N, C-alpha and C positions, 0 to 999 in steps of 0.2 A: 066526426073522426079526427084522429090525431095526424100529425105530420111526421111523427117518428114512433117507432115501436122498440120498447126496451126489452131486452131478453136477458134473463139471469139464468146462466147454465149450471152454476154451482156457486158456492160462497167466494170463489176466486176468479170467476170468468163472467163478464158482462159485455154485451154489445148493444148498440142502438142503431137501428136500420132506418134508412129513408129511401124514398123512391126518387131517382134522378130523372128528370124530364129530359135532360140532353142525351144521356145514354139509353134512356127507356129500359132501365133495370134498377135494381136495388144496390145500394152501397152501405157497408157496414162499418161503424166506428167502434173499435174496441175501447171501452172505457174502464174495464178492469181485467187485469191479467196478472198471474203470479210473478212474471219476470218483466213485464213492461205495460204500460198504459199510455199509449201515445196521444190520446185525445182527452181533453177536459170537456165536460158536458154540463150545461146549466141545470140539468134535471127536468126539463120541460118537454113533454111530448107534443104540446100544442104549438109552441114557438121555440124549437130547439136552437141552441147555439153550440157550436164545437170549435175547439182550438187545439192545434193549429189547423191549416187547411187539409183537405183531403186530395191526394194525388193518386189517381188510379191508372195503371198501365204506363208507369213512368218511362219505361224503355221503348214503348211503341207509340210514336207519334200518330199513327193511323186510327188509334183507339184510345188515346189519352184524354183523361178528364181531370181537370184541376179546378178546385173550388173552395170557397168559404161558406159555411152555413152559419147564418146569424139571425137570430130573432125570427125564425120560421121562413127566411128567404135563403136562396141559394145564389151565390155570386160566382159566376163562371169566369175563369181567367182566360188570358189570350193564348194560352197553349192547349186549349181544348180542341178536339177534332171536330165536334159537332156544331151545328148552327146556332147554338145559344152562347158561344164564346162571347166574352166581353158584355154579357147581359146579366142583370139580377132579376130573378123571378121568385114568386112565391112557391114554396115546396108544395107539392100536391099531397093531398090526404093519402095515407098509407092504409091498405087493408090489413085486417088481422090474419 
């Protein structure tokens, strides 16, 4: 199974989803949108890389998750709320 799932909603909107083992939920990277495309993606569902970092719940330190996804690994930064902060781990496989 893959570590990321690519969704094409129409010819103008695309997202790539991963499962975050720190938050224990999914995070979505918007890779195509008619007015913005904040993340670049290497096109790999097996070993995804996204740029720039993903910052979830920026204004809420109690649930903030900040990470880089590179070559199928997720690097959690020091401003994460969960126990995986400051660690780099393999992305888990994502179910369809």
